[in-house]
C-alpha positions in Angstrom: 22.2 -10.5 0.4 20.1 -13.0 2.3 19.4 -12.2 6.0 17.8 -14.9 8.2 15.8 -13.7 11.2 15.5 -16.3 13.9 11.8 -16.6 15.1 9.7 -18.6 17.6 6.2 -19.9 17.3 6.1 -20.2 13.5 6.0 -23.3 11.4 8.2 -24.0 8.4 6.3 -22.9 5.3 4.1 -20.3 7.1 3.8 -17.2 5.1 4.6 -13.9 6.9 4.8 -10.2 6.0 8.2 -9.1 7.4 9.7 -5.6 7.3 12.7 -3.9 8.8 14.8 -0.7 8.6 18.5 -1.0 7.7 20.9 1.3 9.5 24.7 1.6 9.6 27.4 3.8 11.1 29.0 6.5 8.9 32.5 7.9 9.0 31.3 10.7 11.3 30.3 8.1 13.9 26.6 8.6 13.6 24.1 6.0 12.7 22.5 6.5 9.2 19.2 5.2 7.8 20.0 3.2 4.7 16.9 1.4 3.4 13.5 -0.2 4.3 13.4 -3.9 3.3 11.0 -6.8 3.4 7.9 -8.3 1.9 6.1 -11.6 1.8 8.4 -14.4 3.0 8.1 -18.1 4.1 9.4 -19.3 7.4 11.9 -22.1 6.9 14.3 -24.3 8.8 17.9 -23.2 8.8 20.8 -25.7 8.8 20.7 -25.7 12.6 17.0 -26.6 12.5 16.1 -23.1 13.8 13.0 -21.6 12.2 14.0 -18.4 10.4 12.4 -15.7 8.3 14.6 -15.0 5.2 14.6 -11.4 3.8 17.0 -9.9 1.2 19.0 -6.8 1.0 20.3 -5.4 -2.2 23.9 -4.2 -1.7 23.3 -1.2 -3.9 21.4 0.4 -1.0 24.6 0.2 1.1 26.7 1.6 -1.8 24.3 4.6 -2.0 24.7 5.4 1.7 27.7 6.9 3.5 27.3 4.3 6.2 30.2 1.8 6.3 30.1 -0.3 9.4 28.0 -1.5 12.4 25.0 -2.5 10.2 21.8 -3.4 12.0 18.1 -3.9 11.5 15.7 -1.7 13.4 11.9 -1.7 14.0 11.6 -5.3 12.8 8.0 -6.5 12.5 6.3 -9.7 11.4 2.6 -9.8 10.5 0.1 -12.4 9.4 -0.3 -12.4 5.6 -4.1 -12.4 5.8 -5.1 -10.4 8.8 -1.9 -8.2 9.1 -2.1 -8.9 12.8 1.3 -8.4 14.4 3.0 -11.7 15.1 6.2 -10.3 16.6 8.5 -7.3 16.8 12.0 -6.5 17.7 13.7 -3.2 18.1 17.3 -4.0 16.9 19.2 -7.0 15.4 22.9 -6.5 14.7 24.2 -7.7 11.4 27.7 -9.1 10.7 30.2 -7.0 8.9 29.2 -6.7 5.2 31.8 -6.3 2.5 30.5 -4.7 -0.6 30.9 -6.6 -3.9 34.0 -5.4 -5.9 31.8 -3.9 -8.6 30.2 -1.5 -6.2 31.8 1.7 -4.9 30.7 3.3 -1.7 28.7 6.6 -2.0 28.2 5.8 -5.7 24.7 7.3 -5.7 23.0 6.3 -8.9 19.4 5.7 -9.8 17.2 3.6 -7.5 16.1 0.8 -9.8 13.1 -1.6 -9.8 15.4 -4.4 -8.9 16.5 -2.6 -5.8 12.9 -2.2 -4.7 11.4 -5.5 -5.7 14.2 -8.0 -6.4 15.2 -9.7 -9.7 12.2 -10.1 -11.9 11.7 -13.7 -13.0 11.8 -14.6 -16.7 8.2 -14.9 -18.0 7.9 -18.2 -19.7 4.8 -18.4 -21.9 3.9 -21.0 -24.5 4.3 -19.8 -28.1 0.6 -20.2 -28.8 -0.4 -18.3 -25.7 -2.7 -15.2 -26.2 -1.3 -11.7 -26.1 -1.7 -9.2 -23.3 -5.2 -8.6 -22.0 -7.3 -6.3 -19.9 -8.6 -8.2 -16.8 -12.0 -7.3 -15.4 -12.1 -8.0 -11.6 -15.1 -7.9 -9.3 -15.1 -7.4 -5.5 -16.2 -8.9 -2.2 -19.2 -11.3 -2.1 -19.9 -10.2 -5.7 -21.9 -11.2 -8.7 -20.7 -10.7 -12.2 -20.7 -6.9 -11.9 -19.1 -6.3 -15.3 -21.6 -8.4 -17.3 -23.7 -5.4 -18.4 -20.7 -3.4 -19.5 -19.2 -6.4 -21.4 -22.5 -7.0 -23.2 -22.7 -3.3 -24.2 -19.2 -3.4 -25.7 -17.6 -1.1 -23.2 -14.4 -3.2 -23.2 -12.2 -4.8 -25.8 -9.4 -7.4 -25.7 -10.3 -8.5 -22.2 -10.7 -11.5 -19.9 -13.0 -11.7 -16.9 -11.9 -13.0 -13.5 -14.8 -14.7 -11.7 -14.8 -15.9 -8.0 -18.4 -15.0 -7.4 -20.1 -14.8 -4.0 -16.9 -15.3 -2.0 -15.2 -13.7 1.0 -11.4 -13.5 0.6 -8.7 -11.7 2.3 -6.7 -9.3 0.1 -3.9 -11.9 0.1 -6.1 -14.8 -0.9 -7.8 -12.6 -3.5 -4.5 -11.4 -5.0 -3.2 -14.9 -5.5 -6.4 -16.0 -7.2 -6.0 -13.1 -9.7 -2.3 -14.0 -10.2 -3.2 -17.7 -10.9 -6.0 -16.8 -13.3 -3.7 -14.6 -15.3 -0.8 -17.1 -15.3 -1.4 -18.2 -18.9 -1.2 -14.6 -20.2 2.1 -12.9 -21.0 0.8 -9.7 -19.4 -2.4 -8.0 -18.2 -3.7 -4.8 -16.8 -6.7 -4.6 -14.5 -10.0 -2.7 -14.2 -11.4 -3.6 -10.8 -14.5 -3.0 -8.8 -14.7 -2.6 -5.0 -12.3 -5.0 -3.1 -10.8 -6.1 -6.5 -8.9 -2.8 -6.6 -7.2 -3.4 -3.2 -6.5 -7.0 -4.1 -4.9 -6.0 -7.4 -2.7 -3.5 -5.6 -1.7 -6.2 -3.1 -0.8 -8.5 -6.0 1.4 -5.9 -7.6 3.1 -5.1 -4.3 3.9 -8.6 -3.0 3.9 -11.0 -5.9 5.2 -11.4 -9.5 2.4 -11.7 -12.1 1.4 -10.6 -15.5 0.9 -7.1 -14.1 4.7 -6.7 -14.0 5.0 -7.3 -17.8 2.1 -5.1 -19.0 2.6 -2.0 -21.1 0.3 1.0 -21.3 -0.8 4.1 -19.5 -2.8 2.8 -16.5 -1.8 -0.5 -14.9 -4.5 -0.8 -12.3 -7.8 1.1 -12.5 -10.6 0.9 -9.9 -14.0 2.2 -9.1 -15.7 2.1 -5.7 -12.7 0.5 -3.8 -12.7 1.0 0.0 -8.9 1.4 0.2 -9.3 2.8 3.7 -12.2 0.5 4.7 -15.9 0.8 5.1 -18.2 0.9 8.1 -20.3 -2.0 7.0 -17.5 -4.5 6.5 -18.0 -6.0 10.0 -21.8 -5.6 10.1 -23.3 -8.8 8.9 -26.9 -7.5 8.8 -26.0 -4.6 6.6 -23.8 -6.7 4.3 -26.5 -9.3 3.9 -29.1 -6.8 3.0 -26.9 -5.0 0.5 -25.4 -8.0 -1.4 -28.3 -10.4 -1.0 -26.3 -13.0 0.9 -24.4 -12.8 4.1 -20.8 -13.6 3.2 -19.5 -12.8 6.6 -17.3 -10.0 7.9 -14.0 -9.2 6.2 -11.2 -7.7 8.3 -9.3 -6.3 5.4 -12.3 -4.1 4.5 -12.8 -2.6 8.0 -11.3 0.7 8.9 -8.7 -0.8 11.2 -7.9 -3.7 8.9 -7.5 -1.5 5.9 -5.2 0.8 7.8 -3.0 -2.1 8.8 -2.9 -3.2 5.2 -2.2 0.2 3.7 0.6 0.9 6.1 2.7 -1.6 4.2 1.9 -0.5 0.7 4.9 1.5 -0.7 4.6 4.7 -2.8 6.0 3.1 -6.0 3.1 0.6 -6.0 0.4 3.1 -5.2 1.6 5.3 -8.1 0.4 2.6 -10.5 -3.3 2.9 -9.3 -5.9 5.1 -11.0 -9.1 5.3 -9.1 -12.6 6.6 -9.4 -15.3 7.3 -6.7 -19.0 7.9 -7.0 -22.0 8.8 -4.9 -25.8 9.1 -5.2 -27.6 11.9 -6.9 -28.2 14.6 -4.3 -31.4 16.7 -4.8 -32.4 19.5 -2.4 -36.1 18.6 -2.3 -35.8 14.9 -1.2 -34.0 12.5 1.1 -31.3 10.9 -1.1 -29.3 7.7 -0.6 -28.0 4.7 -2.5 -29.2 2.1 0.0 -31.5 2.6 2.9 -29.9 -0.5 4.6 -26.5 1.1 4.8 -27.2 4.9 4.8 -27.2 5.1 8.6 -23.7 3.4 8.7 -22.1 5.7 6.2 -21.2 9.4 6.0 -22.0 11.4 2.9 -21.0 11.4 0.1 -21.1 7.6 -0.3 -22.1 5.0 -2.9 -24.1 2.7 -0.6 -21.0 0.7 0.5 -18.0 3.0 0.3 -17.6 6.6 1.6 -15.7 9.0 -0.6 -13.4 9.9 2.2 -12.4 6.3 2.8 -12.1 5.5 -0.9 -8.9 7.6 -1.2 -5.5 6.1 -1.8 -2.8 8.6 -1.0 0.0 8.5 -3.5 -2.2 7.1 -6.2 -3.9 8.9 -9.1 -7.4 10.2 -8.2 -9.4 10.4 -11.5 -12.3 12.2 -9.8 -15.7 11.8 -8.2 -19.0 11.4 -10.0 -22.5 11.6 -8.7 -25.5 9.6 -9.9 -23.9 6.2 -9.6 -24.2 3.7 -6.7 -21.9 0.8 -5.7 -23.9 -2.1 -7.2 -27.2 -3.0 -8.9 -30.5 -2.8 -7.0 -29.6 0.6 -5.4 -31.4 3.9 -6.1 -29.0 5.1 -8.8 -27.4 2.8 -11.5 -24.5 0.6 -10.7 -21.1 2.4 -11.1 -19.8 -0.5 -13.2 -22.3 0.3 -15.9 -21.2 3.9 -16.7 -20.3 3.7 -20.4 -18.3 6.9 -20.4 -16.0 5.9 -17.6 -15.7 2.3 -18.8 -14.8 3.4 -22.3 -12.2 5.7 -20.9 -10.7 3.0 -18.7 -10.6 0.6 -21.7 -8.7 3.2 -23.9 -6.0 3.9 -21.3 -5.7 0.4 -19.8 -2.3 -1.4 -19.8 -2.4 -4.9 -21.3 
């Protein structure tokens, strides 16, 4: 079912992250929570030339509920797709009476399906001579080719490498670049470093891509991803000294920006992520760190860029913490992307 939310101060074609709760009145007269709906959507002009945000509601959510009338949307919010800044909110919007399709029975229960959560999956059209499913290696923010050493050492097989080197992208921009790079593949799983892990999860949450057609044990694997942000994301001096070039601040990697992003990531998407964290070797007889430039900004344990505490993704699969490995090359301990043991393990279990 298509629901159009009238909005002001948006342009047709503007991409927005919109969410709302669906409620209805049950036979006992009480309002019942039914579902949480929304996602990325484009503002468009309705027949009356009013700008609206279209979102969809699968009628099977209504059938599972004992609510049967007085349907409404609550706690509606619209956010910018890049910064996740709030563009507008509304507490309640009443919906017209909804008649369930004849093939659905009220209070039918039943399994909650992928279609109910994400919509109808598009048919994947691939040329007959297209390559098979691959493992995609993805780097992070303002990055060099961090997987080059591992590739040259033979840590991975049947892979492709995504490269957008030295760039500063929002999670949404990054995710779309990954999607477009993998568009010629029938399917792919991902091994990602740093921001690449969050961008991959963003892709899986909001867009259709080769990730949705991959088979295997671990769909998205990451190492050193600041899922909950990092203290140095907004500090240009620290970023410049760590990465060798000042790519500028990145809101999605700050503590507040990461919190705004994560608040919209559902549990079904998080469950597809398998993540690793690392930190420097800690010896009692010396002062230890990964990077002197960032050590004062971060709380131990940390990898020179990401603190262990803020690398956690609740609802995902934590594959453990390992000392003796730093975020990138040029730090005190080896770069975490060059760990042959971890890389070999990720290669074996990767979806493709």
